[in-house]
N, C-alpha and C positions, 0 to 999 in steps of 0.2 A: 543419403541425405547430403544436399549440396550446401557448402558452407560459402554463404555469400558475404560481402564486405561487412556489412552491418553485423552478421553473426560473429565474425572474426573479431570485429572491433568490440564487440560485448565480451568475449572471451579475454582479450588483453586488457580491457579497462578493470576487468574484476579480478584479474590476476594482479595487476598493478595496485588495485585497491587493497587486495589481501597482503601483498608481500609489502607495499609502502605503508599500510596501516600497522604492520608490525614491526619495521624498522625504522621508519623516519621519526625523528624526534617529535615530541607534543609538549605543551606548555605544562609547566611543573605546577598544578592546581592541588592544593591540600586536599580539599573535598573529594576531588574526582580520581586524582592519582593516575593510574595507567587504564583504568575504566574509561577514560575519556575517548580510547579507541573505538569503543562501541557506537561511537556517532558514525563510524563508515557503515554500520549496519542498521541500526535503529532508525536513524533519521533518513538515510539514504532509502530504505526500503519503504519509508512512508512518502517520501517525495515519489518513488517510482510507482505506489499506489495510486497516489492522485492522478498521476499522468495516465496511467491505464484505466482508471475510472472515466476520466475525461474523454479517453478514446472510445469506451463503451457507450457511454451517453451519445456520442456523435453518431455512433453507428444505430443507435435505438432511435434517434431523431430522422435518420435517413431511412429506416424501415417504415416508420410512420409516413413519410413522405412518399416512399416508393412502393411499399409492399414487398419488396424483394426479401426471400427468407435468409438470403445469405448474410444480410445486415444484423438480422436477429441473432444467427449463429456467431457473428463476430462480436457481437454486444456482449452475450453470455459468456464467451470464452475470454474476452478481455477483463470482464467483471469478475471471473472466477479466479484468474492469476491474480489480479489486483486484490481480491479478498485475501488469498493465501499470504501474498506479500505484507499484507495489513496484520494478519495474525502473527506472522513471523517478527513484524515491527513492534506489534503490541508486546509480545513476549519478551524480546530484547529488552524493550523499555521497562517493563516491569521487573524484570532480573536487575537491571541497571539501578533502577530506583532502590531496590532493597539493599544495594550495596552503598549507595551515597545519601539517600535520604534519612534512612533510618538512625534515629538518634536517642541513645538510652537517657538523655536528659530532657527529650520532648516527647512527652507522653501522647501526643496526637500522632507522632509518627516513629513510635517505638518498635513496630511489628510490621511484618509484611502483609498482614490482614488489614491494618490502619492504611498502609500505603495504597492498597488497592480501592481505597475509597477516596483517593485523591480525585479532583473534580476532572483533570484532563485524562486520566484513566478511565474514569466512568463515561465521559463523553466518548472516548475511543472505542470503547466496547459497546456503547450503544449504536455507533456507527456500523461496527462489524455485525452486529446482530440484525440491524437492517438489511444490510446486504445479504446476511444468510437467510432472512426470510424471502429474499429475491428467488434463491434457487429452490426454497421449498414451495413457492408459488409456481414456479415453473413446472416442477415435478408433479404437481396437483393438476395439471391440466393437460389432457391427452390430445385434444385438438390442436393441430399444429398452428394454424392461422391465429385461433383465438389465443393461444399460449403466446406467441409472438406478440400480439397487439398489447394483452394485458402486461406482459413483462416490459414492454417498451416504456408504457406508461408509468409502471412502478419504478423502473430505473431511473427515471427523471426524477420522481419523488425522493428516491435513496440518494441521487447524487445532490439534490437540493439540500437534504438534511445533514449531509456531511459538514457543511459551513457552520450551523449553529451548534451543532454537538461536538465538533473538534476545534474551530476556531474562534467562536463567539462566546458561546456560554460559559466555557471554562476560564476564558480572559476576564469574566466579570467576578468571578469567585476567587478567594485567596488559594494560592497555588504555590507549592514549591517548584514546579517545573519551570524551567528557564523559559523566557520569551513571553512574559506578561505584555511588553510592550510592543511585542514583534517577534519575528522568527530569528531567533539567535544564529541559526545556520545561514542566514541571509545577511546578518548585520555584520559588517566589516569591522565593528568595534568590539564584537564578542566572540569572533573565531579567528585564531591564528593563522596567518599566512601560510605557515608549513600545512596547517591541516587542510586548508582550501586546495592545495595541491593535489590532495588525496578525495577531499570531500566531492568535488564536482564531478571528477572522473567516475566516483562510485556511484553517484546518481545515474549518470547515463549508463553506466554498465548494467546497474540492476535494472533501468527501464528497459534496455534491450533485451536482457534476458528474459524478463517478463514477456515481452513482445515476441520473443522467439518462442517460448513455450506457447503462447497463446496461437501463434500461427500453426504450431503442430496439433494443437487442439481443434482448430478450425479444420484444418485438413482432414483429421479424423471424422469430425461430426458430417462434413460434406460427403466423405465416403460412404457413411453410414446412411445419410439421406438418399443419396443415389442408389444405394443397395436397396432400400424399402420401396423406393419407387418402382424398380426393376422388378422386385417381388410382386408389388400390387398389380403391375403389368401383366 
């Protein structure tokens, strides 16, 4: 495995994010405390997820235009890694919420089960389930060309559903999640300058790591396809 410049960059940035996230000072907020350091994982993973999903849909569109199977392979690989990052982001967010939102004096959010009914968590779960159905759909179709066409169309639908389920509907409902008026990670009034020094490199690092994993998966799938064609001949 050859380490190219962008793979080395991914390693360096993630190492910086982990070490800097542990050692660099953070704002002293009573409600969040040291859990605010989870921003470098929970939010950054979701940013990386959206970028990988965007690459995936671009590959699906390319497949519909060209019919080249390699674009379908790339679309499924980037969508797969994006979904894994989304699951990790969801898990870290749910755990974070259980430590910061649970309030014995607030019956609506006094338990982890109640927190899981929070609009943004529900919207995120719906989005991930939609992408989970994408892979179930792919596995149910044996014909390669038909699978690629149907998957490409569904991928476009799944990507379009991200915006109402994650960004639009949850903002229309009462929520304890920050960012009702925008994304707090991008609002310079909501995130400390010291945290931005780690946050943005972490976003790039997680994205490059996801792309790295996706490229390995793509190479593996292409080798399997070539082996299958050789066997058929």
